[in-house]
N, CA, C and O atoms as a Tripos MOL2 file, in Angstrom:
@<TRIPOS>MOLECULE
protein
  100    99    25     0     0
PROTEIN
NO_CHARGES

@<TRIPOS>ATOM
      1 N          47.1420  -16.4420  -68.8290 N.3       1 MET1
      2 CA         47.4870  -16.0420  -67.5100 C.3       1 MET1
      3 C          46.8770  -14.5670  -67.2020 C.2       1 MET1
      4 O          46.7770  -14.2920  -66.0060 O.2       1 MET1
      5 N          46.5350  -13.7680  -67.9680 N.am      2 ALA2
      6 CA         46.2290  -12.2460  -68.0250 C.3       2 ALA2
      7 C          44.4740  -12.8070  -66.9020 C.2       2 ALA2
      8 O          44.3110  -12.2610  -65.8100 O.2       2 ALA2
      9 N          43.6040  -13.6780  -67.3230 N.am      3 SER3
     10 CA         42.4680  -14.2930  -66.8180 C.3       3 SER3
     11 C          42.8760  -14.7470  -65.6710 C.2       3 SER3
     12 O          42.0240  -14.5330  -64.8090 O.2       3 SER3
     13 N          44.0530  -15.4240  -65.1650 N.am      4 LEU4
     14 CA         44.2290  -16.1160  -64.3600 C.3       4 LEU4
     15 C          44.4780  -15.0560  -63.2070 C.2       4 LEU4
     16 O          43.8320  -15.2260  -62.1730 O.2       4 LEU4
     17 N          45.3270  -14.0060  -63.2760 N.am      5 SER5
     18 CA         45.3380  -12.9990  -62.6890 C.3       5 SER5
     19 C          44.2330  -12.3840  -62.1600 C.2       5 SER5
     20 O          44.0130  -12.3360  -60.9500 O.2       5 SER5
     21 N          43.4360  -11.8480  -63.1150 N.am      6 LYS6
     22 CA         42.2440  -11.0820  -62.8630 C.3       6 LYS6
     23 C          41.1720  -12.0380  -62.0100 C.2       6 LYS6
     24 O          40.2660  -11.5580  -61.3300 O.2       6 LYS6
     25 N          41.4580  -13.6680  -62.1760 N.am      7 ASP7
     26 CA         40.5440  -14.0280  -60.8270 C.3       7 ASP7
     27 C          41.4910  -14.0390  -59.7000 C.2       7 ASP7
     28 O          40.9460  -14.3820  -58.6510 O.2       7 ASP7
     29 N          42.4000  -13.8420  -59.6260 N.am      8 ARG8
     30 CA         43.0720  -13.9680  -58.2500 C.3       8 ARG8
     31 C          42.8000  -12.4450  -57.7990 C.2       8 ARG8
     32 O          42.6970  -12.2960  -56.5820 O.2       8 ARG8
     33 N          42.6610  -11.2200  -58.6470 N.am      9 GLU9
     34 CA         42.4630  -10.0950  -58.1820 C.3       9 GLU9
     35 C          40.6290  -10.0580  -57.5680 C.2       9 GLU9
     36 O          40.1870   -9.5700  -56.5280 O.2       9 GLU9
     37 N          40.0640  -10.6180  -58.4420 N.am     10 SER10
     38 CA         38.3680  -10.6790  -57.8330 C.3      10 SER10
     39 C          38.4580  -11.3470  -56.6430 C.2      10 SER10
     40 O          37.7960  -10.9370  -55.6900 O.2      10 SER10
     41 N          39.1490  -12.2860  -56.5380 N.am     11 PHE11
     42 CA         39.1900  -13.3690  -55.1710 C.3      11 PHE11
     43 C          39.7130  -12.4500  -54.0760 C.2      11 PHE11
     44 O          39.1090  -12.1870  -53.0370 O.2      11 PHE11
     45 N          40.8990  -11.9980  -54.4330 N.am     12 VAL12
     46 CA         41.2050  -10.8570  -53.3630 C.3      12 VAL12
     47 C          40.1620   -9.7940  -52.9560 C.2      12 VAL12
     48 O          39.8410   -9.3840  -51.8410 O.2      12 VAL12
     49 N          39.8300   -9.5460  -53.9050 N.am     13 TYR13
     50 CA         38.8180   -8.4150  -53.7950 C.3      13 TYR13
     51 C          37.5230   -8.7790  -52.9120 C.2      13 TYR13
     52 O          37.0940   -7.9520  -52.1070 O.2      13 TYR13
     53 N          36.9350   -9.9800  -53.0710 N.am     14 VAL14
     54 CA         35.8060  -10.5170  -52.5530 C.3      14 VAL14
     55 C          36.4970  -10.7400  -50.9600 C.2      14 VAL14
     56 O          36.1270  -10.0670  -49.9980 O.2      14 VAL14
     57 N          37.5270  -11.7710  -50.8790 N.am     15 ALA15
     58 CA         38.2310  -11.9010  -49.7050 C.3      15 ALA15
     59 C          38.0160  -10.3810  -48.7050 C.2      15 ALA15
     60 O          37.7380  -10.3030  -47.5080 O.2      15 ALA15
     61 N          38.2180   -9.4800  -49.5210 N.am     16 LYS16
     62 CA         38.5360   -8.3120  -48.3260 C.3      16 LYS16
     63 C          37.0950   -7.9200  -48.1600 C.2      16 LYS16
     64 O          36.9000   -7.3820  -47.0700 O.2      16 LYS16
     65 N          36.0270   -8.0290  -48.9180 N.am     17 LEU17
     66 CA         34.7140   -7.4260  -49.1430 C.3      17 LEU17
     67 C          34.0310   -8.2720  -47.4000 C.2      17 LEU17
     68 O          33.8330   -7.8160  -46.2740 O.2      17 LEU17
     69 N          33.9210   -9.2130  -47.8310 N.am     18 ALA18
     70 CA         33.8020  -10.0990  -47.2350 C.3      18 ALA18
     71 C          34.3620  -10.1910  -45.4620 C.2      18 ALA18
     72 O          33.5440  -10.5210  -44.6040 O.2      18 ALA18
     73 N          35.9250   -9.8360  -45.0580 N.am     19 GLU19
     74 CA         36.5830   -9.4120  -43.8390 C.3      19 GLU19
     75 C          35.9660   -8.1840  -43.6570 C.2      19 GLU19
     76 O          36.1220   -7.8790  -42.4740 O.2      19 GLU19
     77 N          35.4900   -7.5310  -44.1080 N.am     20 GLN20
     78 CA         35.0200   -6.2730  -43.7700 C.3      20 GLN20
     79 C          33.6390   -6.3190  -43.2860 C.2      20 GLN20
     80 O          33.3500   -5.6660  -42.2840 O.2      20 GLN20
     81 N          32.5880   -7.1530  -44.0050 N.am     21 ALA21
     82 CA         31.6520   -7.2980  -43.8030 C.3      21 ALA21
     83 C          31.2730   -7.9490  -42.4140 C.2      21 ALA21
     84 O          30.2760   -7.6740  -41.7480 O.2      21 ALA21
     85 N          32.6070   -9.1900  -41.9950 N.am     22 GLU22
     86 CA         32.4630   -9.5660  -40.5540 C.3      22 GLU22
     87 C          33.0040   -8.7440  -39.6960 C.2      22 GLU22
     88 O          32.9390   -9.1090  -38.5230 O.2      22 GLU22
     89 N          33.4640   -7.8500  -39.8910 N.am     23 ARG23
     90 CA         34.2410   -6.7380  -38.9880 C.3      23 ARG23
     91 C          32.9540   -5.9360  -38.5460 C.2      23 ARG23
     92 O          32.6790   -5.5760  -37.4020 O.2      23 ARG23
     93 N          32.1860   -5.7220  -39.7630 N.am     24 TYR24
     94 CA         31.0270   -4.6190  -39.8350 C.3      24 TYR24
     95 C          30.0230   -5.1410  -38.8950 C.2      24 TYR24
     96 O          29.2990   -4.3380  -38.3070 O.2      24 TYR24
     97 N          29.8820   -6.6650  -38.6530 N.am     25 ASP25
     98 CA         28.7410   -7.2160  -38.0950 C.3      25 ASP25
     99 C          29.5350   -7.3200  -36.7540 C.2      25 ASP25
    100 O          28.9960   -7.7880  -35.7510 O.2      25 ASP25
@<TRIPOS>BOND
     1     1     2 1
     2     2     3 1
     3     3     4 2
     4     3     5 am
     5     5     6 1
     6     6     7 1
     7     7     8 2
     8     7     9 am
     9     9    10 1
    10    10    11 1
    11    11    12 2
    12    11    13 am
    13    13    14 1
    14    14    15 1
    15    15    16 2
    16    15    17 am
    17    17    18 1
    18    18    19 1
    19    19    20 2
    20    19    21 am
    21    21    22 1
    22    22    23 1
    23    23    24 2
    24    23    25 am
    25    25    26 1
    26    26    27 1
    27    27    28 2
    28    27    29 am
    29    29    30 1
    30    30    31 1
    31    31    32 2
    32    31    33 am
    33    33    34 1
    34    34    35 1
    35    35    36 2
    36    35    37 am
    37    37    38 1
    38    38    39 1
    39    39    40 2
    40    39    41 am
    41    41    42 1
    42    42    43 1
    43    43    44 2
    44    43    45 am
    45    45    46 1
    46    46    47 1
    47    47    48 2
    48    47    49 am
    49    49    50 1
    50    50    51 1
    51    51    52 2
    52    51    53 am
    53    53    54 1
    54    54    55 1
    55    55    56 2
    56    55    57 am
    57    57    58 1
    58    58    59 1
    59    59    60 2
    60    59    61 am
    61    61    62 1
    62    62    63 1
    63    63    64 2
    64    63    65 am
    65    65    66 1
    66    66    67 1
    67    67    68 2
    68    67    69 am
    69    69    70 1
    70    70    71 1
    71    71    72 2
    72    71    73 am
    73    73    74 1
    74    74    75 1
    75    75    76 2
    76    75    77 am
    77    77    78 1
    78    78    79 1
    79    79    80 2
    80    79    81 am
    81    81    82 1
    82    82    83 1
    83    83    84 2
    84    83    85 am
    85    85    86 1
    86    86    87 1
    87    87    88 2
    88    87    89 am
    89    89    90 1
    90    90    91 1
    91    91    92 2
    92    91    93 am
    93    93    94 1
    94    94    95 1
    95    95    96 2
    96    95    97 am
    97    97    98 1
    98    98    99 1
    99    99   100 2
@<TRIPOS>SUBSTRUCTURE
     1 MET1         2 RESIDUE 1 A MET
     2 ALA2         6 RESIDUE 1 A ALA
     3 SER3        10 RESIDUE 1 A SER
     4 LEU4        14 RESIDUE 1 A LEU
     5 SER5        18 RESIDUE 1 A SER
     6 LYS6        22 RESIDUE 1 A LYS
     7 ASP7        26 RESIDUE 1 A ASP
     8 ARG8        30 RESIDUE 1 A ARG
     9 GLU9        34 RESIDUE 1 A GLU
    10 SER10       38 RESIDUE 1 A SER
    11 PHE11       42 RESIDUE 1 A PHE
    12 VAL12       46 RESIDUE 1 A VAL
    13 TYR13       50 RESIDUE 1 A TYR
    14 VAL14       54 RESIDUE 1 A VAL
    15 ALA15       58 RESIDUE 1 A ALA
    16 LYS16       62 RESIDUE 1 A LYS
    17 LEU17       66 RESIDUE 1 A LEU
    18 ALA18       70 RESIDUE 1 A ALA
    19 GLU19       74 RESIDUE 1 A GLU
    20 GLN20       78 RESIDUE 1 A GLN
    21 ALA21       82 RESIDUE 1 A ALA
    22 GLU22       86 RESIDUE 1 A GLU
    23 ARG23       90 RESIDUE 1 A ARG
    24 TYR24       94 RESIDUE 1 A TYR
    25 ASP25       98 RESIDUE 1 A ASP
């Protein structure tokens, strides 16, 4: 389960970066 939560964290992290990139653009 630890890896699952870690994958979710990385997914949220990437999603935030993508959102910021869209706003910045």
